[in-house]
Every structure is written in C-alpha cells, then in structure tokens.
C-alpha positions in Angstrom: -64.0 246.9 -31.6 -67.6 246.2 -32.6 -69.9 249.2 -33.2 -72.9 249.7 -31.2 -76.0 247.8 -32.5 -78.8 250.0 -33.7 -82.1 250.1 -31.8 -84.6 247.7 -33.3 -87.2 250.5 -33.3 -85.1 253.0 -35.3 -87.7 252.9 -38.1 -90.4 254.1 -35.7 -91.4 257.7 -35.1 -89.9 258.3 -31.7 -92.2 261.0 -30.6 -95.2 258.6 -31.0 -94.0 256.6 -28.0 -94.2 259.6 -25.6 -97.6 258.5 -24.1 -96.2 255.2 -22.9 -92.6 256.1 -22.2 -92.5 259.5 -20.6 -88.8 259.9 -20.6 -86.8 262.0 -23.0 -88.3 261.3 -26.4 -85.0 261.3 -28.2 -83.6 258.4 -26.2 -86.5 256.6 -24.5 -85.6 253.1 -25.8 -82.1 253.4 -24.5 -83.6 254.0 -21.1 -85.1 250.5 -21.4 -81.8 249.0 -22.5 -80.1 250.6 -19.5 -82.6 250.4 -16.6 -82.4 253.3 -14.2 -81.6 252.6 -10.5 -85.1 253.5 -9.6 -86.4 250.3 -11.3 -87.5 247.4 -9.1 -85.0 244.5 -8.8 -87.2 242.4 -11.1 -88.0 244.6 -14.1 -89.9 242.0 -16.1 -93.5 243.1 -15.0 -92.6 246.7 -15.9 -91.2 245.6 -19.3 -94.1 243.3 -19.9 -96.5 246.2 -19.4 -94.5 248.3 -21.8 -94.3 245.6 -24.5 -98.0 245.0 -24.3 -98.6 248.8 -24.7 -96.3 248.8 -27.7 -98.2 245.9 -29.3 -101.5 247.6 -28.7 -100.5 251.0 -30.0 -97.7 250.7 -32.5 -97.7 247.2 -34.1 -99.3 248.4 -37.3 -97.3 246.2 -39.6 -95.6 242.9 -39.6 -92.2 244.6 -39.5 -93.1 246.6 -36.4 -94.6 243.5 -34.8 -91.4 241.6 -35.2 -89.4 244.6 -33.9 -91.5 244.7 -30.7 -91.2 240.9 -30.4 -87.4 241.1 -30.7 -87.3 243.9 -28.1 -89.3 241.7 -25.7 -86.9 238.8 -26.2 -83.8 241.0 -25.7 -85.1 242.2 -22.4 -86.1 238.8 -21.1 -89.9 239.0 -21.4 -90.9 235.4 -22.0 -93.6 234.5 -24.6 -94.6 231.7 -22.2 -96.2 234.4 -20.1 -99.9 234.2 -20.8 -100.3 238.0 -21.1 -97.4 238.5 -23.5 -98.4 235.5 -25.6 -102.0 236.5 -25.7 -101.2 240.0 -27.1 -98.6 238.7 -29.5 -101.0 236.2 -31.0 -103.8 238.7 -31.2 -101.6 241.1 -33.1 -100.3 238.4 -35.4 -103.9 237.4 -36.3 -105.1 241.0 -36.7 -102.2 241.6 -39.1 -103.0 238.4 -41.0 -99.4 237.3 -40.4 -98.6 233.6 -41.0 -100.4 231.3 -38.6 -97.2 229.3 -38.2 -95.8 232.3 -36.4 -98.9 232.4 -34.1 -98.7 228.6 -33.6 -95.1 228.9 -32.6 -96.0 231.4 -29.9 -99.1 229.5 -28.8 -97.1 226.3 -28.2 -94.9 228.1 -25.7 -97.7 229.6 -23.6 -97.9 227.7 -20.3 -101.7 228.1 -19.6 -103.5 229.9 -22.5 -106.8 231.4 -21.5 -110.1 231.2 -23.6 -109.3 234.5 -25.3 -106.1 233.1 -26.7 -107.7 229.8 -27.8 -110.5 231.8 -29.6 -107.9 234.1 -31.2 -106.0 231.1 -32.6 -109.3 229.5 -33.9 -110.2 232.9 -35.5 -106.8 233.1 -37.1 -107.1 229.7 -38.7 -110.7 230.3 -39.7 -109.7 233.4 -41.6 -106.6 231.7 -43.2 -106.4 229.7 -46.4 -106.1 226.5 -44.4 -108.9 226.6 -41.8 -108.7 222.9 -40.8 -106.4 223.5 -37.8 -109.2 225.5 -36.2 -111.2 222.3 -35.8 -108.2 220.5 -34.4 -107.6 223.3 -31.9 -111.3 223.0 -30.8 -110.7 219.3 -30.0 -107.5 220.2 -28.1 -109.6 222.7 -26.0 -111.7 219.8 -24.8 -108.6 217.7 -24.0 -107.3 220.6 -22.0 -110.6 220.9 -20.2 -111.0 224.5 -21.6 -114.7 225.3 -22.0 -115.7 227.2 -25.1 -117.5 230.6 -24.6 -119.9 232.6 -26.7 -117.0 233.8 -29.0 -115.7 230.4 -29.8 -118.6 229.2 -32.0 -118.8 232.0 -34.6 -115.0 231.6 -35.4 -115.2 227.8 -35.3 -118.3 227.6 -37.5 -116.7 230.0 -40.0 -113.9 227.5 -40.4 -116.4 224.6 -40.8 -118.2 226.6 -43.4 -115.0 227.1 -45.4 -114.3 223.4 -45.2 -117.9 222.4 -46.1 -117.6 219.9 -43.2 -121.3 219.8 -42.4 -121.0 216.7 -40.2 -118.5 218.5 -38.0 -120.8 221.5 -38.0 -123.7 219.4 -36.8 -121.6 218.1 -33.9 -120.6 221.7 -32.9 -124.3 222.7 -33.2 -125.2 220.0 -30.8 -122.6 221.1 -28.3 -123.7 224.7 -28.6 -127.2 223.7 -27.8 -126.0 221.6 -24.8 -124.0 224.6 -23.5 -126.9 227.0 -23.9 -125.4 229.2 -26.6 -127.8 228.4 -29.5 -130.1 231.2 -28.6 -127.4 233.9 -29.0 -127.9 235.9 -32.2 -124.2 235.7 -33.4 -124.1 231.9 -32.8 -127.5 231.5 -34.7 -126.2 233.6 -37.6 -123.0 231.5 -37.8 -125.1 228.3 -37.9 -127.3 229.7 -40.7 -124.2 230.6 -42.7 -122.5 227.3 -42.0 -125.4 225.2 -43.2 -125.9 227.4 -46.3 -122.2 227.3 -47.2 -122.2 223.5 -46.8 -125.0 223.2 -49.3 -127.8 222.5 -46.8 -130.0 225.5 -47.6 -133.1 223.8 -46.0 -131.3 223.4 -42.7 -130.1 227.0 -42.9 -133.7 228.1 -43.4 -134.9 226.0 -40.4 -132.2 227.6 -38.3 -133.2 231.0 -39.6 -136.9 230.3 -38.7 -135.8 229.5 -35.1 -134.0 232.9 -34.8 -136.2 235.4 -32.9 -134.0 238.4 -33.6 -133.5 238.2 -37.4 -131.0 240.9 -38.3 -129.6 241.7 -41.8 -126.8 239.2 -41.4 -129.2 236.4 -40.9 -131.4 237.4 -43.9 -128.3 237.7 -46.1 -127.0 234.3 -45.0 -130.2 232.4 -45.8 -131.0 234.2 -49.0 -127.4 233.6 -50.2 -127.7 230.0 -49.2 -130.7 229.5 -51.4 -129.2 231.5 -54.3 -125.9 229.4 -54.2 -127.6 226.1 -53.9 -129.8 226.2 -57.0 -133.0 227.4 -55.2 -133.6 230.8 -56.8 -137.3 230.9 -56.3 -136.9 230.4 -52.5 -134.2 233.2 -52.5 -136.6 235.6 -54.2 -139.5 234.6 -51.9 -137.3 235.4 -48.9 -136.3 238.7 -50.4 -139.9 239.7 -50.7 -140.5 238.6 -47.0 -137.5 240.7 -46.0 -139.1 243.8 -47.6 -142.4 243.0 -45.7 -140.4 242.9 -42.5 -139.0 246.3 -43.3 -135.4 245.1 -43.3 -133.4 247.2 -45.7 -131.1 245.2 -48.0 -127.4 246.1 -48.4 -124.9 245.3 -51.1 -124.5 241.7 -50.0 -128.3 241.2 -50.3 -128.3 242.5 -53.8 -125.5 240.2 -54.8 -127.5 237.2 -53.6 -130.7 238.5 -55.3 -129.0 239.1 -58.6 -127.5 235.6 -58.4 -131.0 234.2 -58.1 -132.1 236.3 -61.1 -129.2 234.8 -63.1 -130.2 231.3 -62.2 -133.8 231.9 -63.4 -132.8 234.1 -66.4 -135.0 236.8 -64.9 -133.7 239.8 -66.8 -136.7 242.1 -66.1 -136.4 241.4 -62.3 -132.7 242.1 -62.5 -133.4 245.4 -64.1 -135.9 246.3 -61.3 -133.1 245.4 -58.8 -130.8 247.8 -60.8 -133.4 250.6 -60.5 -133.7 249.9 -56.8 -129.9 250.1 -56.4 -129.9 253.5 -58.1 -132.8 254.7 -55.9 -131.1 253.8 -52.5 -127.5 254.6 -53.5 -126.2 251.0 -53.8 -125.0 251.8 -57.3 -121.7 252.8 -55.8 -121.2 249.4 -54.3 -118.7 247.6 -56.4 -119.7 244.1 -55.4 -123.3 244.7 -56.2 -122.3 246.3 -59.5 -120.2 243.4 -60.4 -123.1 241.0 -59.7 -125.2 243.2 -62.0 -122.6 243.0 -64.7 -122.8 239.3 -64.4 -126.6 239.3 -64.5 -126.8 241.3 -67.8 -124.1 239.1 -69.4 -125.6 235.8 -68.4 -129.1 236.9 -69.4 -127.9 237.6 -72.9 -128.0 241.4 -72.6 -124.3 242.0 -73.0 -124.7 245.6 -74.3 -126.4 246.5 -71.0 -123.5 244.9 -69.2 -121.0 247.1 -71.3 -123.1 250.2 -70.6 -123.0 249.5 -66.8 -119.3 248.8 -66.9 -118.5 252.2 -68.5 -120.9 254.0 -66.0 -119.3 252.5 -62.9 -117.4 255.0 -60.8 -115.3 252.2 -59.2 -114.1 249.2 -61.0 -111.8 246.4 -59.8 -110.3 243.4 -61.5 -113.5 241.4 -60.9 -115.4 244.1 -62.9 -113.0 243.7 -65.9 -113.1 239.9 -65.6 -116.9 239.8 -65.5 -117.2 241.8 -68.7 -114.4 239.9 -70.4 -115.9 236.5 -69.6 -119.4 237.9 -70.4 -118.3 239.0 -73.9 -116.6 235.7 -74.5 -119.5 233.4 -73.6 -121.9 235.7 -75.5 -119.9 235.1 -78.7 -118.1 238.4 -78.8 -114.6 237.0 -78.6 -112.8 239.8 -80.4 -114.4 242.4 -78.1 -113.4 240.3 -75.1 -109.8 240.3 -76.2 -109.8 244.1 -76.9 -111.1 244.6 -73.4 -108.3 242.4 -72.0 -105.8 244.6 -73.8 -107.4 247.7 -72.3 -107.1 246.1 -68.9 -103.4 245.6 -69.4 -103.0 249.2 -70.6 -104.7 250.3 -67.3 -101.9 248.5 -65.4 -104.3 246.0 -63.8 -103.2 242.5 -63.1 -105.5 239.9 -64.6 -106.6 237.0 -62.4 -106.7 233.3 -63.3 -110.5 233.7 -64.0 -109.7 236.6 -66.4 -107.6 234.2 -68.4 -110.4 231.6 -68.5 -112.4 234.3 -70.3 -109.5 235.2 -72.6 -108.9 231.6 -73.6 -112.6 230.9 -74.0 -112.7 234.0 -76.4 -109.8 232.6 -78.4 -111.5 229.2 -78.6 -114.8 230.6 -79.9 -113.0 232.9 -82.4 -110.9 230.0 -83.8 -107.7 231.9 -82.7 -105.5 228.8 -82.0 -102.1 230.5 -82.1 -103.3 233.5 -80.1 -104.8 231.2 -77.5 -101.5 229.4 -77.0 -99.7 232.7 -76.8 -102.1 234.0 -74.0 -101.7 230.6 -72.2 -97.9 231.0 -72.2 -98.1 234.7 -71.2 -100.4 233.7 -68.3 -97.6 231.4 -66.9 -94.5 233.4 -67.8 -95.6 237.1 -67.4 -98.2 236.8 -64.7 -96.9 233.7 -62.8 -100.3 232.1 -62.8 -100.1 228.3 -62.5 -102.7 226.9 -65.0 -105.7 225.1 -63.4 -107.8 222.4 -64.9 -110.2 225.1 -66.3 -107.3 226.6 -68.4 -106.3 223.2 -69.8 -110.0 222.5 -70.6 -110.1 225.8 -72.6 -107.0 224.7 -74.5 -108.6 221.3 -75.3 -111.7 223.1 -76.5 -109.6 225.5 -78.6 -108.0 222.6 -80.4 -111.2 220.5 -80.7 -113.3 223.4 -81.9 -110.8 224.2 -84.7 -111.0 220.5 -85.9 -107.6 219.5 -84.4 -109.2 216.6 -82.5 -106.1 214.4 -82.5 -103.9 217.2 -81.3 -106.5 217.8 -78.5 -106.2 214.2 -77.5 -102.4 214.4 -77.4 -102.7 217.6 -75.4 -104.8 215.8 -72.8 -102.3 212.9 -72.6 -99.4 215.3 -71.9 -101.2 217.6 -69.4 -99.4 217.9 -66.1 -102.8 217.6 -64.3 -105.1 214.6 -64.2 -107.8 215.4 -66.8 -111.3 215.5 -65.2 -114.7 214.6 -66.7 -115.2 218.1 -68.2 -112.0 217.8 -70.2 -112.9 214.4 -71.6 -116.4 215.5 -72.3 -115.0 218.5 -74.3 -113.1 216.0 -76.4 -116.1 213.8 -76.9 -118.1 216.9 -78.0 -115.4 217.8 -80.5 -115.4 214.2 -81.8 -119.2 214.3 -82.3 -119.0 217.5 -84.3 -116.0 216.5 -86.4 -116.9 212.8 -86.7 -113.9 211.1 -85.0 -115.5 207.9 -83.7 -112.3 206.2 -82.5 -111.3 209.0 -80.2 -114.9 209.5 -79.2 -115.0 206.0 -77.8 -111.7 206.6 -76.0 -113.1 209.7 -74.4 -116.4 207.9 -73.5 -114.4 205.1 -71.8 -112.7 207.6 -69.6 -116.0 209.2 -68.8 -117.5 205.8 -67.7 -114.8 205.7 -65.1 -115.0 209.3 -63.9 -118.8 209.9 -64.1 -120.6 206.7 -65.0 -124.1 208.1 -64.4 -124.0 211.2 -66.6 -126.8 210.8 -69.1 -125.4 213.5 -71.4 -122.4 211.4 -72.2 -124.7 208.6 -73.5 -126.4 211.1 -75.7 -123.2 212.5 -77.1 -121.8 209.1 -78.0 -125.2 208.0 -79.4 -125.2 211.1 -81.6 -121.8 210.2 -82.9 -122.9 206.6 -83.7 -126.0 208.1 -85.4 -123.9 210.4 -87.5 -121.9 207.4 -88.6 -125.2 205.5 -89.2 -124.2 202.8 -86.8 -127.8 202.1 -85.5 -127.0 199.0 -83.6 -124.5 200.9 -81.5 -127.1 203.6 -80.9 -129.5 201.0 -79.6 -126.7 199.4 -77.6 -126.0 202.7 -75.9 -129.7 203.1 -75.1 -129.9 199.6 -73.7 -126.8 200.1 -71.5 -128.3 203.4 -70.2 -131.5 201.6 -69.2 -129.7 198.6 -67.7 -127.5 200.8 -65.6 -130.5 202.8 -64.4 -129.2 206.1 -65.9 -132.0 208.5 -66.5 -131.8 211.4 -68.9 -131.9 214.7 -67.0 -135.4 216.2 -67.7 -135.0 219.2 -69.9 -136.8 222.5 -69.2 -136.8 225.9 -70.6 -137.5 229.2 -68.8 -138.8 232.5 -70.3 -139.8 235.7 -68.6 -142.9 237.6 -69.3 -144.6 240.4 -67.3 -142.3 240.1 -64.3 -143.0 236.3 -64.1 -140.8 233.4 -65.1 -142.6 230.5 -66.9 -141.2 227.0 -67.0 -141.9 224.5 -69.8 -141.0 220.9 -70.1 -141.2 218.5 -73.1 -144.8 218.0 -74.2 -145.9 220.5 -71.5 -149.7 221.1 -71.4 -149.9 222.6 -67.9 -150.3 226.2 -69.1 -153.7 227.8 -69.4 -152.8 228.8 -73.0 -151.9 225.3 -74.0 -154.4 225.2 -76.9 -153.0 228.4 -78.4 -149.4 227.3 -77.8 -149.9 224.0 -79.7 -151.8 225.7 -82.5 -148.7 228.0 -82.8 -146.4 225.0 -82.8 -148.4 223.5 -85.7 -148.1 226.8 -87.6 -144.4 226.9 -86.9 -143.9 223.3 -88.2 -145.8 224.1 -91.4 -143.8 227.3 -92.0 -140.5 225.5 -91.3 -141.2 222.9 -93.9 -141.9 225.6 -96.4 -138.4 226.8 -95.7 -136.9 223.4 -96.5 -136.7 222.2 -92.9 -136.3 218.4 -92.4 -136.5 217.1 -88.8 -133.3 215.6 -87.6 -134.7 212.4 -86.1 -131.4 210.4 -86.1 -130.6 211.5 -82.6 -133.9 210.7 -81.0 -133.1 207.9 -78.6 -136.4 206.0 -78.8 -137.6 202.8 -80.6 -140.5 204.5 -82.3 -141.7 205.3 -85.8 -140.2 208.2 -87.8 -143.4 210.2 -87.7 -143.5 209.8 -83.9 -139.9 211.0 -83.7 -140.8 214.1 -85.6 -143.7 214.8 -83.2 -141.4 214.3 -80.3 -139.0 216.9 -81.7 -141.8 219.4 -82.2 -142.6 219.3 -78.5 -139.2 220.0 -77.1 -139.4 222.5 -74.2 -137.5 225.3 -76.0 -139.9 225.2 -79.0 -142.9 225.3 -76.6 -141.3 228.3 -74.8 -140.7 230.1 -78.1 -144.3 229.4 -79.3 -145.6 230.8 -75.9 -143.5 234.0 -76.4 -144.6 234.4 -80.0 -148.2 234.6 -79.1 -147.7 236.8 -76.0 -145.2 239.5 -77.3 -145.4 242.1 -80.0 -143.9 241.5 -83.4 -140.1 242.2 -83.4 -139.7 241.8 -79.6 -136.5 239.8 -78.8 -137.1 236.4 -77.1 -134.8 235.1 -74.4 -134.8 231.4 -73.4 -132.9 229.7 -70.7 -132.4 225.9 -71.3 -130.9 223.6 -68.6 -129.5 221.2 -71.1 -127.5 221.4 -74.3 -129.9 222.4 -77.1 -130.3 219.5 -79.6 -129.3 219.7 -83.2 -132.9 219.7 -84.5 -134.0 222.5 -82.2 -130.9 224.5 -83.1 -131.8 224.2 -86.8 -135.4 225.0 -86.2 -134.8 228.1 -84.1 -132.4 229.5 -86.7 -135.3 229.3 -89.3 -137.9 230.6 -86.7 -135.7 233.7 -86.2 -135.8 234.3 -90.0 -139.5 233.5 -90.6 -140.8 235.5 -87.6 -138.1 238.2 -87.9 -137.2 237.8 -84.2 -133.9 237.9 -82.4 -133.9 234.8 -80.2 -131.2 234.6 -77.4 -130.8 231.2 -75.9 -128.6 230.3 -73.0 -128.1 226.5 -72.8 -125.7 224.5 -70.7 -122.9 225.0 -73.1 -123.0 228.7 -74.2 -125.1 231.5 -75.6 -126.8 231.3 -79.0 -127.8 234.5 -80.7 -130.3 233.5 -83.5 -131.0 236.2 -86.1 -132.1 236.1 -89.8 -131.5 232.3 -90.0 -128.0 232.3 -88.5 -126.6 231.5 -85.0 -123.6 233.2 -83.3 -122.1 229.8 -82.5 -121.6 229.0 -86.2 -123.2 225.6 -85.5 -120.5 224.5 -83.0 -121.7 224.2 -79.4 
C-alpha cells in the first residue's frame, strides 16, 4: 500500500495562511484536497481565488511559486484561465524566474489582456535576451491588442539593451500617433533609448521637448552624453541641472565622473568628491566606484587607494576598479597583491578583475604567473575566457619578446582573433623588430579594419626601424590612395578648473607667443642633454630640418610647455593624449622631466606613462 503523498506546501509556515484560509491552521490544505459538502458543485472559482491569493501573498521564492502552481494543477485550476495565467506570469517575472517558464504559461492563456502582454514584455526587457520583447510587441498588433501607457517604457527598455535604434524610432512614431509621447515616463524611456543607442543628440532633443524634467530625465541625457564621447555637453547639462535646482543622486554623479574621466579633469573630479561628502553621497557604492575609476584614470592612483580604504561599503567592482587601476598605472605588483587580498576576503573575482590581473602580469614581465592566473580563472572560478583575456595573453608574450610564441598563441586561440589582438602583435613586432610577422599581422588588419590609420603608422615605423624607406613611402602612398586620414592628435591639460586642448602646431591660445618661446627653450636644453630628434617615423616627404620642427610642435609638447609657464616649479603635470605617444615625444618628455624636475603623468591611448628624473614607468614599451 502506497503511503500518503506529502502536501506540496509542507515547507511553508502554516500559520501564515490563516488570513486566506480561515479553517483549522494545522490542516487547512487538507481542507482543500477534501472539499467540504458546503462547497459549490463547481469549486474552480473558489480554488482560483485561493490560488491567486497564495501567489500574491506567499510566492516569495521560485520554490514556493512552483508549489502553488503544482497545487493549482492538482485541483484543476487551468492556466488557460486569464486570471490564473496573469498572476502566474506576474509572479514569474517578479521573481526573475526563467522567461521560458513564463512563455509556456503565456502560450496557454486563451485571451491574455494588456496587463499580461505588458508583463511578458517587461520580463524579456529585464532578461539577458530582450529580443523576444520586440517580437511580442509585433504579436500584439497581429492580435489587435492596443498598447497602453505601460507598454512603451518596458518595450523601449528592451530596444535600448539591443541598441536597435531603428526599431526604437518606429516605436516612437507609434507612441506619437497613439498620443502617449507627452507622458513623462514614455518621454524618459525615449531619452534613455536614444542615449543607450549612441544617439545622444536625439536624446537631448527629446529631453528638450519634455516639459516636466524629473531627475530620471536629467540622468538619462547626462549619461547619454558621457557614454557617447561628449563630456563637455555632459558637464554643461550638469551645470544647467544645478541652475534648475534639481538635486543630483548617485547615478548623476556616476555620469558626471565618467565625463571627468573622458576629459582628464582631475580637479573637477575632486570637486565632485567634495560635493559627495557634503550631501552624503559618499556612502553610495556606485558613485564611490566611479570616483575610484576617476582617480585611477587621471593618474592619481594614490588618491584612488586612499578612497578605497576609506569606503564603508566595497563590492567586487570596487576591488576590480582598483586592481585594474593599479595595473594600467604601471603598479603591477601592487595590483597582484590586491588581488590576493581580494581572495583572502572570500570575494569572487569577475572576468573584468582578471583582465586587470593579466594586464598587471604583462606589464611586470611575469609570463609564467600570467599563464597560471589564466588557468586559475578557468579552472577555479569557471570563467570562460573572452577575447580581452586572450588579448592580454598575446600582449604578455609579445611584451616579453616572445613574438613567435605570441603568433602561435593567436593561431591556436579557440576564438576568432579581432583587430585588437592582431594590433597587439603588430605593436610587439614593431618594438622587437620582427618584420615578417609584422607584415602578417598587418595583412589581417587590412581585412578586419582597413581604414585604421594607426596600423599604417605602426607598420611604417617597423619599416623605418629596418631602414626600408621605399616601403615607408609605399605605406604612405597606399594610405593616401585609400583615402585613409590620420586621426588628428590632441592633448588635454587642466588648469584652474578649466580643461585646455592643444593640437599639433596649435597657435589658438592667447599665450601662444610665450608657449613657443618655451618650446624653443626646451629644444635648446634637450640638445644639451644629448637629445637627437627621432625623425625616422615622420611620415612626410620633407627635409630633415622640417621633420625636426614638426616633431617640436606635437600637441603633447605644446601642452607641457603651456603647463611649465603656468604652474609653479615642482608641480606635477598631467596630460591626456588621444593617440599613442610617438617615440620622439616619449624620449623628449623623459628628458624634460629630468631638466625641469617635474613629474609628468601622461595617459595616452595605450597606457599611463609616469615620467620622473629621465625615466618612464613603461620602460620604453608601450
């Protein structure tokens, strides 16, 4: 004889059901399994009501949700019933349960209402795969179900995650046609969608049309500018926000600090830090993490460390930000020590944490340790390596002079190497003088990113180092024939709460006469130190003397000259350069740091350079 099956709700606290089932607490579920004679002949409406009540009050976990669902099935409550299906789907989505579960229920509902459609769209929008949300929206039209005011925010969130701006524009048009564009939560969703899709100007236009600009709208448009390489616009809007007496929150500060990072505006970031302390946002972990990132990326890694140790709350992102910050600032050994401390704390590193760890190993020349960490990442932490991790390994080998091994590593990678991986190899070939593999890497880059001017420069440098001048000229002619233009270089410096931008040969500054006088003085002092201009890599058919003059007027040298005449002796100089610093400027800045007794911190496209007493932290490899 079979034993009696246990109740599916045995894990619940029985007294908690008293409000909905006012029978004897100790056995109220058995009263449902054995209906009393007083029940109506058709108990389904009564049971439906009870199941809905259970879902609303007690489905606090996926396990309890499934138990209630099982109970409804055992007692004949069909999920095809719109009421039952609606509440089941709402609970599934609220608990972030698999959307396949919700879809299975949804497909059985005979006539789902707009609430159920919206809940499904919301569930997909919040999931890792938001695309079905757009498909559901199309099905709504086929089913003649008209969207309501709640449809668009969920739908636009899905579009934003997909970066499907054309789809978003269509939805925008329908929202206008249906008269929903004027609703504040639809407008905010449109601002966010355009910003997330990289259309910051459209986001701003939408923002300007919004009459009731709340904090969400301000945050969305400021973040849109910050994320899309428009930091000046982000800072301008932040100032306008203050004039409108809208108080920023943690999300605002994250966007503001991202804009400061883009500009290298350390002083402005420090002012933001003071503001956070003043209004109590210093306890906001997201804002603090952004501040950690700011200090690290503006070359003030000690301030980043100080903030890290002062933080009351730290998460894995905090540890990762400092680990990566130490690594890119050239403090690889400290980055690895911090990672060990993270492990001792019992925290689980993320895939980004390991990018910092591998980068640190690369810049410290720790090849064996790098491979050890790479294997631990896979075996101990179950992290599947991404292209960024493989790129770090190629850099690790290339930086240590193992260029052939780096090439073989690329050939045996389980992932298709991207342009960054091949460019890393090309850079290693340029430093270590491997022309044959450099040409192999360049051939791959021509297929992947044919219009990248930096690749022409790298290969030309390699030819120049081998004194193959005809090939240097050939690269230049190819570059001109294909219409590839070198990305204009610029350098940014911050002085007196203002960021100054300089380009090559720039004479737009009021102090130009003084700046060029300082440049002439610098050139004279450099030659006394034995400096010889490295003209080989100047891609121009001009005389040697003209090449030397061209090198003297590179944007970073102009920026440094500007800071030398405007700051007190001994004051550190920080420069942000949008391109990789050239070999001549790198040599010159090393000597300038020695001659003028200045610490010069430069962040170029590749890494940080700390120049002090004639030396650079990169050890002449960048």
